[in-house]
N, C-alpha and C positions, 0 to 999 in steps of 0.2 A: 566319196573317188575316187574306184579301186584302179588302185598306179600298178601296172604292168613291169614286169623286172625284164628292164636294159642292158647288154654287155658288150660287150665288141672283140669282134674273129684277132686276137695275138699273131696271129701269123693263116698261110692260107692252108687249106685243106682242098684234098683232088676229096671229087667220090670214086670206089672203086664196086660196085651193085650197080651191074645193069637192072636188073627187075632185080626192086630187095625184094628177101621172102617172110610171111605173115601168119606170123604162130598161130594155132591157140591151143590150151591147156589140154595135154594127151598128141598132138599133132609131134610125127614120127622122121627124123632127119639127120641123111649122115651127113659124118663130120667129119674133121684133117686135123692133122696133128694138132699140136697148139701152135705157135708162132711167139716166138722169144719177142719181134717186134706193137707186139697184141697184148701183153699179158691180160688172164681175165677173160680172154675171146677164142673160140674158135669159128673157123670157116663152117659152116652150113650151107646144106645142098636141100632142095624138098625131094629130088631125083627128077625133075621140070625144067625148068626154065631156071625156077632164083631162088636164088644165093642170096646168100651175106651172113656179113660179120654176126654172130648173137655169142651177147656172154654167157661167160655159164654160170652163174647168176639164177638166169633162167631154163638151165635146163638140169635135169637129171640125166647121168653118163655114162653109159656103155661099151666102151672100147666105143668106141665109132660112129655105136648109134646115141641122136638126142632125141630125150623126150622133152616136151617144155611142158614147163609148170602154170608156165602164164603164158596171158596174152606179149603179141613181139612182134616190130614192123623190125626191118634191117632200115629202114631210108635214112641213109645220109645223107648233108647237105651240105655241101660244095659253098667252100666262103671265101673271102681275099680278103689279107690283114688290114684293120682295118672302121672292116664291117661293119654295124649297128646292130642288133637282131636283138628280135623280143626271147624270152625264157621262159619258157612253158613251164619245163619238168625235169629234174632231175633225175636220175637212174638212181637208187639202189641197188648197189653191189659191182657197178660197176663207172667206170670215169667218164660217162659224157653226159650231154647234154642234150633233151628236144628244145629243140629251136625255131624259129619264125623269121625267115628276112622280111624285107620292106615290102616284095613284093609277093608270101602268100605263102613260099618253099617253108617245108618244114623237115625237116629233121634231126639224125643226131650229128652234131657237131662233141672231139672227145673237150673234155675240163678243161686239159693241158693246149684249150689252143682256144683260150677265149678271157677273157680282161672283165671285171668292173668296167663299167661307161662310167663319163664323168658325167652327168643325167645318168641318175638310181631308179630313175624308170619314165614312165611315159599315161600320161590318162589315157584308159579302157573305156 
Protein backbone atom coordinates (compact mmCIF):
# COMPACT_ATOMS: atom_id res chain seq x y z
CA UNK A 1 0.00 0.00 0.00
CA UNK A 2 1.30 3.47 -0.87
CA UNK A 3 1.65 6.08 1.83
CA UNK A 4 1.26 9.78 1.09
CA UNK A 5 3.64 12.15 2.84
CA UNK A 6 1.90 14.50 5.22
CA UNK A 7 3.24 17.76 6.57
CA UNK A 8 1.90 20.41 8.89
CA UNK A 9 1.91 24.14 8.20
CA UNK A 10 4.16 25.76 10.80
CA UNK A 11 2.87 29.27 10.05
CA UNK A 12 0.14 31.05 8.10
CA UNK A 13 0.80 31.65 4.40
CA UNK A 14 -1.28 34.14 2.41
CA UNK A 15 -1.79 33.87 -1.36
CA UNK A 16 -0.60 36.78 -3.50
CA UNK A 17 -1.49 35.53 -7.00
CA UNK A 18 -4.96 36.48 -8.23
CA UNK A 19 -4.77 34.58 -11.51
CA UNK A 20 -1.79 32.21 -11.42
CA UNK A 21 0.69 32.17 -14.25
CA UNK A 22 1.08 28.90 -16.16
CA UNK A 23 4.15 28.44 -18.34
CA UNK A 24 5.19 26.02 -21.05
CA UNK A 25 8.78 25.71 -22.32
CA UNK A 26 9.58 28.69 -24.54
CA UNK A 27 6.90 30.99 -23.10
CA UNK A 28 8.13 34.54 -22.53
CA UNK A 29 7.26 36.71 -19.54
CA UNK A 30 8.23 40.15 -18.32
CA UNK A 31 10.09 40.14 -15.01
CA UNK A 32 10.38 42.45 -12.04
CA UNK A 33 13.64 43.15 -10.26
CA UNK A 34 14.69 40.49 -7.73
CA UNK A 35 12.91 40.87 -4.39
CA UNK A 36 15.12 40.41 -1.29
CA UNK A 37 12.13 38.94 0.58
CA UNK A 38 11.74 36.17 -2.04
CA UNK A 39 15.28 35.08 -2.92
CA UNK A 40 15.45 32.90 -6.03
CA UNK A 41 12.08 34.11 -7.35
CA UNK A 42 10.98 36.84 -9.76
CA UNK A 43 7.52 38.34 -10.20
CA UNK A 44 6.53 37.49 -13.77
CA UNK A 45 3.68 38.63 -16.00
CA UNK A 46 2.42 37.26 -19.30
CA UNK A 47 1.34 40.75 -20.40
CA UNK A 48 -2.31 39.82 -19.91
CA UNK A 49 -4.18 38.95 -16.75
CA UNK A 50 -1.84 36.33 -15.28
CA UNK A 51 1.11 37.05 -12.98
CA UNK A 52 2.93 35.23 -10.23
CA UNK A 53 6.16 34.36 -8.46
CA UNK A 54 8.35 32.16 -10.66
CA UNK A 55 11.57 30.50 -9.48
CA UNK A 56 14.59 31.74 -11.39
CA UNK A 57 15.56 28.05 -11.73
CA UNK A 58 12.85 27.49 -14.39
CA UNK A 59 13.73 30.58 -16.42
CA UNK A 60 16.42 31.76 -18.79
CA UNK A 61 16.72 35.41 -17.77
CA UNK A 62 17.72 38.24 -20.10
CA UNK A 63 17.41 41.51 -18.18
CA UNK A 64 13.61 41.87 -17.70
CA UNK A 65 12.66 39.03 -20.04
CA UNK A 66 12.20 35.48 -18.82
CA UNK A 67 11.94 32.45 -21.07
CA UNK A 68 10.49 29.30 -19.50
CA UNK A 69 12.77 26.25 -19.65
CA UNK A 70 10.12 23.92 -18.19
CA UNK A 71 6.44 23.73 -17.34
CA UNK A 72 5.43 25.69 -14.26
CA UNK A 73 2.31 27.01 -12.55
CA UNK A 74 2.60 29.78 -9.95
CA UNK A 75 -0.52 28.71 -8.00
CA UNK A 76 0.17 29.22 -4.30
CA UNK A 77 -1.76 27.53 -1.51
CA UNK A 78 -3.01 29.61 1.41
CA UNK A 79 -2.51 27.70 4.66
CA UNK A 80 -3.02 28.26 8.37
CA UNK A 81 -0.58 27.22 11.08
CA UNK A 82 -1.40 23.68 12.22
CA UNK A 83 -3.12 22.71 8.98
CA UNK A 84 -2.22 19.20 7.79
CA UNK A 85 -1.32 18.92 4.09
CA UNK A 86 -0.38 16.20 1.65
CA UNK A 87 3.06 16.88 0.18
CA UNK A 88 2.91 15.92 -3.48
CA UNK A 89 6.18 17.21 -4.98
CA UNK A 90 9.29 19.09 -3.89
CA UNK A 91 10.57 21.77 -6.23
CA UNK A 92 14.12 21.41 -7.45
CA UNK A 93 16.09 24.64 -7.34
CA UNK A 94 13.54 26.58 -5.32
CA UNK A 95 12.40 26.41 -1.69
CA UNK A 96 8.76 25.33 -2.05
CA UNK A 97 6.69 22.15 -2.20
CA UNK A 98 3.52 21.39 -4.17
CA UNK A 99 0.89 20.46 -1.58
CA UNK A 100 -2.77 19.53 -1.37
CA UNK A 101 -5.18 20.54 1.40
CA UNK A 102 -7.85 18.26 2.83
CA UNK A 103 -10.45 19.96 0.61
CA UNK A 104 -8.45 19.20 -2.56
CA UNK A 105 -6.94 22.65 -3.17
CA UNK A 106 -3.38 22.48 -4.54
CA UNK A 107 -0.49 24.91 -4.78
CA UNK A 108 3.02 25.86 -3.70
CA UNK A 109 3.83 26.27 -0.01
CA UNK A 110 7.22 27.65 1.08
CA UNK A 111 9.34 24.88 2.62
CA UNK A 112 10.09 27.10 5.62
CA UNK A 113 6.33 27.03 6.39
CA UNK A 114 6.21 23.22 6.52
CA UNK A 115 7.10 20.76 9.27
CA UNK A 116 6.89 16.96 9.37
CA UNK A 117 3.55 15.73 10.71
CA UNK A 118 3.30 13.51 13.76
CA UNK A 119 1.82 10.86 11.44
CA UNK A 120 4.39 10.47 8.62
CA UNK A 121 1.82 9.42 6.04
CA UNK A 122 -1.68 8.43 5.20
CA UNK A 123 -2.86 5.49 3.14
CA UNK A 124 -3.32 6.49 -0.48
